C-alpha positions as CSV (number, residue, x, y, z in Angstrom):
1,M,82.8,-165.3,39.4
2,N,85.1,-162.9,38.0
3,M,84.8,-164.5,34.7
4,F,81.0,-164.0,34.7
5,K,81.3,-160.3,35.7
6,S,83.8,-160.1,32.8
7,M,81.3,-161.6,30.5
8,I,78.4,-159.4,31.7
9,D,80.7,-156.2,31.4
10,T,81.7,-157.2,27.7
11,I,77.9,-157.7,26.8
12,N,77.0,-154.4,28.6
13,A,79.7,-152.7,26.7
14,A,78.6,-153.6,23.2
15,P,75.8,-151.2,22.8
16,A,78.2,-148.3,23.9
17,L,80.8,-149.3,21.4
18,I,78.2,-149.3,18.8
19,E,76.9,-145.9,20.0
20,S,80.5,-144.8,19.9
21,A,81.0,-145.9,16.5
22,N,77.8,-144.1,15.4
23,T,78.8,-140.9,16.8
24,L,82.1,-140.9,15.3
25,A,80.6,-141.8,11.9
26,A,78.1,-138.8,12.3
27,Q,81.0,-136.5,13.2
28,A,82.7,-137.8,9.9
29,Q,79.9,-137.0,7.8
30,T,79.4,-133.6,9.3
31,Q,83.1,-133.0,8.4
32,A,82.8,-134.3,4.9
33,A,79.6,-132.1,4.4
34,M,81.7,-128.9,5.3
35,A,84.5,-129.9,3.0
36,P,84.5,-128.4,-0.6
37,T,84.1,-132.0,-2.2
38,A,81.3,-133.0,0.2
39,S,79.1,-134.5,-2.5
40,A,81.9,-136.7,-3.7
41,A,82.9,-137.6,-0.3
42,G,79.3,-138.6,0.7
43,A,78.7,-140.4,-2.6
44,G,80.2,-143.8,-1.4
45,F,77.8,-144.0,1.5
46,P,74.8,-146.5,1.1
47,G,71.5,-145.6,2.5
48,T,70.7,-142.2,4.4
49,V,72.9,-140.1,6.2
50,G,73.4,-141.7,9.8
51,S,72.1,-145.2,8.4
52,Q,73.9,-148.2,9.8
53,A,75.4,-149.0,6.5
54,A,77.1,-145.7,6.3
55,V,78.5,-145.9,9.8
56,N,79.9,-149.6,9.1
57,L,81.4,-148.2,5.8
58,A,82.9,-145.2,7.6
59,N,84.5,-147.6,10.3
60,Q,85.7,-150.0,7.7
61,K,87.5,-147.2,6.0
62,A,88.9,-145.6,9.3
63,H,90.2,-148.8,10.6
64,G,90.6,-151.2,7.8
65,A,90.0,-154.8,7.8
66,P,91.1,-157.0,10.8
67,S,94.1,-159.3,10.3
68,A,93.4,-163.0,9.9
69,E,95.0,-163.7,13.2
70,A,92.9,-161.2,14.9
71,L,89.8,-163.0,13.6
72,A,91.0,-166.4,14.6
73,P,88.4,-168.3,16.7
74,I,88.6,-168.2,20.5
75,A,87.9,-171.7,22.1
76,G,86.3,-172.6,18.9
77,V,84.0,-169.5,18.6
78,T,84.1,-167.4,15.5
79,L,83.4,-163.5,15.8
80,E,80.4,-164.4,13.7
81,Q,79.0,-166.8,16.4
82,Y,80.1,-164.3,19.0
83,A,77.7,-161.6,17.2
84,Q,75.0,-164.1,16.8
85,V,75.0,-165.0,20.7
86,S,75.5,-161.3,21.6
87,K,72.4,-160.4,19.3
88,G,70.6,-163.3,20.4
89,I,69.9,-162.2,23.9
90,A,67.8,-159.4,22.4
91,A,64.9,-161.9,22.2
92,F,65.1,-162.1,26.0
93,G,65.3,-158.4,26.7
94,Y,69.1,-158.5,26.7
95,D,69.2,-160.6,29.8
96,T,72.9,-161.5,30.1
97,T,71.9,-164.5,32.1
98,K,70.6,-165.9,28.7
99,L,73.9,-166.0,27.0
100,V,74.7,-169.4,28.0
101,D,71.4,-170.7,26.8
102,V,71.8,-168.8,23.4
103,A,75.3,-170.2,23.0
104,A,74.2,-173.6,23.6
105,G,71.4,-173.1,20.8
106,L,74.4,-172.6,18.4
107,G,76.3,-175.8,19.9
108,I,78.8,-173.9,21.8
109,A,79.4,-175.5,25.2
110,A,79.4,-173.1,28.5
111,G,83.2,-173.2,28.9
112,D,83.9,-172.4,25.5
113,W,81.5,-169.5,25.6
114,A,83.0,-168.1,28.6
115,A,86.5,-168.2,27.2
116,A,85.2,-166.8,23.8
117,Q,83.2,-164.1,25.5
118,E,86.1,-162.9,27.5
119,G,88.7,-163.1,24.7
120,W,86.5,-161.5,22.0
121,G,85.5,-158.6,24.3
122,A,89.3,-158.1,24.9
123,R,89.9,-158.2,21.0
124,I,87.2,-155.8,20.2
125,Q,88.2,-153.3,22.9
126,A,92.0,-153.7,21.7
127,D,91.6,-153.6,18.0
128,R,89.2,-150.9,16.2
129,A,89.1,-153.2,13.2
130,V,87.9,-156.1,15.1
131,G,85.2,-153.9,16.8
132,S,84.3,-152.5,13.6
133,R,84.0,-156.1,11.9
134,F,81.8,-157.0,15.1
135,N,79.7,-154.1,14.6
136,E,79.0,-154.9,11.0
137,L,78.0,-158.5,12.1
138,Y,75.8,-157.6,15.1
139,T,73.8,-155.1,12.9
140,A,73.4,-157.2,10.1
141,L,71.6,-160.0,12.3
């Protein structure tokens, strides 16, 4: 039962992690706008100020790319698949009880999903580069 609580906590934390990233990016953009070279600093951001593409780019610049080791699949589940399942419950009103069903739809066994969900949640929280990459994948879906 503790494993399911951890899974629910991880999924519930995803929107907060995204919101936190958005806030940090907005702060960075505000600081860049106040700098003497604000036009040059903001030129690399695609889209409009505050757009998700700008947030993702800011996060990538701030945290770098995750290592290959940090992106190694957990129980055979890649970060891309983890993002797909996490986003897949949107169709069910973010009902976390549907995670196993969405995972199964991608060919992921319930036990593998449980291990992956716990593992990816821990990696995302521990490594900002992994969290940034998850955010990119999640918002691209």
